[in-house]
N, CA, C and O of each residue as an XYZ file, in Angstrom:
360
protein
N       0.386     -1.473      0.041
C       0.201      0.175     -0.158
C       0.853      1.333     -0.342
O       1.250      1.885      0.684
N       1.082      1.875     -1.422
C       1.581      3.148     -0.830
C       0.620      4.286     -1.060
O      -0.332      4.326     -1.839
N       1.117      5.313     -0.126
C       0.242      6.131      0.272
C       0.699      7.329     -1.076
O       1.913      7.137     -1.004
N       0.590      8.121     -1.921
C       0.630      9.201     -3.021
C       0.492     10.529     -2.470
O      -0.682     10.665     -2.124
N       1.238     11.676     -2.210
C       0.991     12.700     -1.751
C       0.401     13.488     -2.996
O       0.955     13.321     -4.083
N      -0.621     14.284     -2.906
C      -0.785     14.844     -4.235
C       0.167     16.359     -4.382
O       0.841     16.685     -3.405
N       0.177     17.151     -5.504
C       0.712     18.428     -5.627
C      -0.193     19.176     -5.053
O       0.282     20.247     -4.676
N      -1.342     19.038     -4.828
C      -1.870     20.358     -3.484
C      -1.030     20.335     -2.067
O      -0.834     21.297     -1.325
N      -0.664     19.210     -1.923
C      -0.353     18.765     -0.453
C       1.384     19.445     -0.019
O       1.945     19.814      1.013
N       1.645     19.359     -1.085
C       3.083     20.191     -1.186
C       3.051     21.164     -1.351
O       4.190     21.630     -1.381
N       2.054     22.103     -1.553
C       1.743     23.401     -2.086
C       1.548     24.231     -0.179
O       2.162     25.105      0.433
N       0.249     23.244      0.161
C      -0.185     23.196      1.516
C       0.994     23.506      2.257
O       1.323     24.587      2.746
N       1.399     22.753      2.266
C       2.915     22.529      3.338
C       4.279     23.507      2.818
O       5.401     23.212      3.230
N       4.143     24.305      2.185
C       5.160     24.793      1.575
C       4.609     26.130      1.948
O       5.433     26.962      2.326
N       3.169     26.521      1.897
C       2.888     27.397      2.416
C       2.862     28.020      3.473
O       2.928     29.233      3.673
N       2.697     26.610      4.626
C       2.111     26.541      5.983
C       3.860     27.456      6.108
O       4.135     28.647      6.253
N       4.629     26.349      5.982
C       6.276     26.758      6.618
C       6.456     27.851      6.071
O       6.990     28.538      6.942
N       6.303     28.673      4.825
C       6.331     30.071      4.458
C       5.649     30.726      5.785
O       6.270     31.101      6.779
N       4.441     30.777      5.619
C       3.540     31.693      6.738
C       4.501     31.756      7.803
O       5.257     32.716      7.951
N       4.475     30.389      8.807
C       5.370     30.409      9.696
C       6.611     31.191     10.304
O       6.750     31.843     11.338
N       7.617     30.807      9.053
C       8.828     31.650      8.653
C       8.731     33.014      8.556
O       9.543     33.865      8.920
N       7.554     33.156      7.979
C       7.521     34.886      7.971
C       6.660     35.238      8.958
O       6.464     36.428      8.713
N       5.913     34.917     10.080
C       5.601     35.602     11.321
C       7.061     35.134     12.163
O       7.558     36.031     12.845
N       7.589     34.140     12.160
C       8.793     34.410     13.321
C       9.692     35.130     13.096
O      10.304     35.545     14.080
N      10.172     35.606     11.632
C      10.905     36.393     11.450
C      10.448     37.928     11.213
O      11.216     38.889     11.269
N       9.547     37.966     11.035
C       9.147     39.150     11.473
C       8.642     39.408     13.007
O       8.290     40.561     13.258
N       8.589     38.647     13.831
C       8.206     38.886     15.167
C       9.302     39.185     15.640
O       9.195     40.090     16.467
N      10.842     38.647     15.409
C      12.294     38.743     15.902
C      12.805     39.856     15.069
O      14.014     40.028     15.224
N      12.066     40.906     13.978
C      12.421     41.808     13.390
C      11.661     42.744     14.430
O      12.485     43.606     14.734
N      10.490     42.974     15.107
C       9.883     43.961     15.439
C      10.969     43.945     16.821
O      11.641     44.925     17.141
N      10.982     42.721     17.495
C      11.806     42.912     18.638
C      12.954     43.065     18.814
O      13.513     43.174     19.906
N      13.590     43.100     17.423
C      15.403     43.493     17.369
C      15.337     45.351     17.316
O      16.241     46.017     17.820
N      14.189     45.959     16.664
C      13.908     47.082     16.383
C      13.202     47.532     17.343
O      12.698     48.625     17.085
N      12.924     47.042     18.533
C      12.470     47.876     19.930
C      13.563     47.698     20.975
O      13.596     48.440     21.957
N      14.523     46.660     20.771
C      15.321     46.735     21.138
C      16.753     47.662     21.273
O      17.295     48.029     22.315
N      17.195     47.923     19.815
C      17.787     49.080     19.174
C      17.087     50.317     19.818
O      17.848     51.059     20.440
N      15.849     50.647     19.781
C      15.035     51.623     20.012
C      15.329     52.177     21.594
O      15.639     53.294     22.009
N      15.085     50.862     22.298
C      15.680     50.916     23.749
C      17.209     51.675     24.113
O      17.414     52.659     24.823
N      18.014     50.971     23.477
C      19.361     50.865     23.539
C      19.736     52.235     23.229
O      20.417     52.804     24.082
N      19.421     52.891     22.155
C      19.203     54.290     21.481
C      18.822     55.460     22.653
O      19.429     56.465     23.026
N      17.844     55.001     22.959
C      17.217     55.320     24.510
C      17.877     56.075     25.624
O      17.837     57.151     26.220
N      18.823     54.348     25.556
C      19.490     54.625     27.250
C      20.972     55.191     26.951
O      21.631     55.869     27.739
N      21.411     54.739     25.519
C      22.314     55.112     25.351
C      22.406     57.503     25.719
O      23.314     58.110     26.288
N      21.336     57.992     25.208
C      21.212     58.841     25.210
C      20.673     59.390     26.593
O      20.395     60.588     26.659
N      20.542     58.736     27.487
C      20.086     58.958     28.674
C      21.314     58.262     29.163
O      21.325     58.192     30.392
N      22.079     57.866     28.732
C      23.472     57.821     29.944
C      24.417     59.129     29.496
O      24.745     59.930     30.371
N      24.729     59.271     28.495
C      25.428     60.745     28.060
C      24.981     61.896     28.667
O      25.841     62.648     29.127
N      23.518     62.275     28.794
C      22.671     63.039     29.373
C      23.459     62.924     31.070
O      23.747     64.002     31.590
N      23.696     61.932     31.670
C      23.728     62.113     32.827
C      25.017     61.696     33.195
O      25.284     61.538     34.386
N      25.910     61.487     32.249
C      27.572     61.899     32.367
C      27.599     63.083     32.271
O      28.299     63.277     33.265
N      27.326     64.519     31.710
C      27.372     65.663     31.160
C      27.007     65.836     32.404
O      27.909     66.253     33.131
N      25.907     65.643     32.935
C      25.106     66.117     34.697
C      26.241     65.728     35.241
O      26.759     66.788     35.591
N      27.151     64.624     35.613
C      28.251     64.402     36.329
C      29.199     65.467     35.970
O      29.798     65.949     36.931
N      29.443     65.892     34.943
C      30.312     66.944     34.678
C      30.487     67.819     35.518
O      31.482     67.956     36.230
N      29.165     68.720     35.481
C      28.274     69.718     35.631
C      28.784     69.539     37.239
O      29.538     70.402     37.689
N      28.476     68.712     37.867
C      28.374     68.762     39.253
C      29.694     68.503     40.143
O      29.866     68.771     41.332
N      30.849     67.720     38.937
C      32.217     67.836     39.534
C      32.586     68.522     39.667
O      33.291     68.736     40.654
N      32.227     69.767     38.263
C      32.356     71.447     38.226
C      32.295     72.119     39.605
O      33.187     72.759     40.161
N      31.114     71.853     40.021
C      30.481     72.644     40.671
C      31.112     72.426     42.154
O      31.323     73.299     42.995
N      31.362     71.005     42.253
C      32.136     70.752     43.924
C      33.251     71.256     44.147
O      33.796     71.736     45.141
N      33.648     71.018     42.649
C      35.594     71.756     42.353
C      35.444     73.328     43.004
O      36.075     73.666     44.005
N      34.597     74.146     42.346
C      34.277     75.599     42.644
C      34.093     75.794     44.037
O      34.475     76.767     44.687
N      33.490     74.813     44.444
C      33.122     75.189     45.765
C      33.663     74.649     46.781
O      33.076     74.031     47.669
N      35.093     74.912     46.669
C      36.181     74.108     47.693
C      36.594     75.364     48.168
O      37.007     75.654     49.291
N      36.364     76.386     46.748
C      37.116     77.630     47.475
C      35.975     78.921     48.436
O      34.959     79.307     47.858
N      36.210     79.307     49.463
C      35.151     80.150     50.039
C      34.709     81.259     49.500
O      33.622     81.625     49.947
N      35.451     82.297     48.226
C      34.961     82.835     47.814
C      33.480     82.862     46.843
O      32.560     83.680     46.842
N      33.688     81.627     46.055
C      32.330     80.907     45.381
C      31.827     80.078     46.084
O      30.872     79.489     45.576
N      32.144     79.762     47.211
C      30.854     79.677     47.875
C      30.289     80.956     48.622
O      29.126     80.679     48.918
N      30.468     81.699     48.875
C      29.770     82.762     49.363
C      29.023     83.409     48.347
O      27.987     84.006     48.638
N      29.376     83.361     47.373
C      28.595     83.891     45.546
C      27.800     83.064     45.593
O      26.681     83.576     45.597
N      27.751     81.309     45.659
C      26.876     80.782     45.215
C      25.982     80.631     46.388
O      24.962     80.319     45.774
N      25.746     80.629     47.232
C      24.921     80.425     48.263
C      24.011     81.907     48.560
O      22.834     81.932     48.920
N      24.832     83.028     48.322
C      23.916     84.229     47.863
C      23.049     84.506     46.845
O      22.065     85.244     46.905
N      23.677     83.541     45.388
C      22.222     83.830     44.352
C      21.486     82.479     44.842
O      20.302     82.814     44.821
N      21.539     81.116     45.277
C      20.855     80.144     44.735
C      19.968     79.938     45.748
O      18.938     79.267     45.688
N      20.687     80.931     47.293
C      19.888     80.264     48.601
C      19.254     81.744     49.288
O      18.653     81.887     50.353
N      19.720     83.012     48.007
C      19.119     84.009     48.902
C      19.685     84.750     50.151
O      18.996     85.452     50.890
N      21.271     84.471     50.331
C      21.547     83.982     52.004
C      22.084     85.721     52.037
O      22.188     86.368     50.995
N      22.326     86.186     53.131
C      22.929     87.358     53.519
C      23.763     87.622     54.989
O      23.402     87.207     56.091
N      24.915     88.386     54.703
C      24.906     88.568     55.530
C      24.707     89.458     56.923
O      23.758     90.192     56.646
N      25.079     89.722     58.118
C      24.008     90.319     59.000
C      24.013     92.056     59.135
O      24.941     92.830     59.370
N      22.715     92.269     58.906
C      23.073     93.960     58.942
C      22.867     94.283     57.192
O      22.511     95.393     56.797
N      23.108     93.311     56.405
C      22.839     93.444     55.188
C      21.355     93.810     54.634
O      20.407     93.392     55.300
N      21.134     94.447     53.641
C      19.708     94.106     52.779
C      19.855     94.082     51.696
O      20.563     94.828     51.020
N      18.955     92.883     51.237
C      19.041     92.410     50.158
C      18.068     92.456     49.006
O      16.949     92.128     49.400
N      18.101     92.752     47.700
C      16.528     93.111     47.208
C      16.654     92.180     46.120
O      17.728     92.296     45.529
N      15.841     91.242     45.652
C      15.907     90.377     44.870
C      15.155     90.772     43.511
O      13.991     91.159     43.615
N      15.576     90.720     42.609
C      15.157     91.013     41.193
C      14.650     89.658     40.508
O      15.526     88.847     40.209
N      13.252     89.324     40.218
C      13.355     88.261     38.660
C      13.086     88.806     37.992
O      13.045     88.390     36.834
């Protein structure tokens, strides 16, 4: 008893394999695109934090000097010396 597989069977099998392959490859491609977007976003965020760290390091270095520390406190925290009048203009 020999079973003959017809032309329709092979066409259906080929179509099923192609459709499955398309969905698997397409899904993986979309996943790769999402991951690349996330990597780019995280790299931009890391660069922003590196720049912020550089600015803060410079500020810390400047605040080691008393003259700059006094100026910074006056400008950012509205501090004043005893008996001194300060007018804030915005």
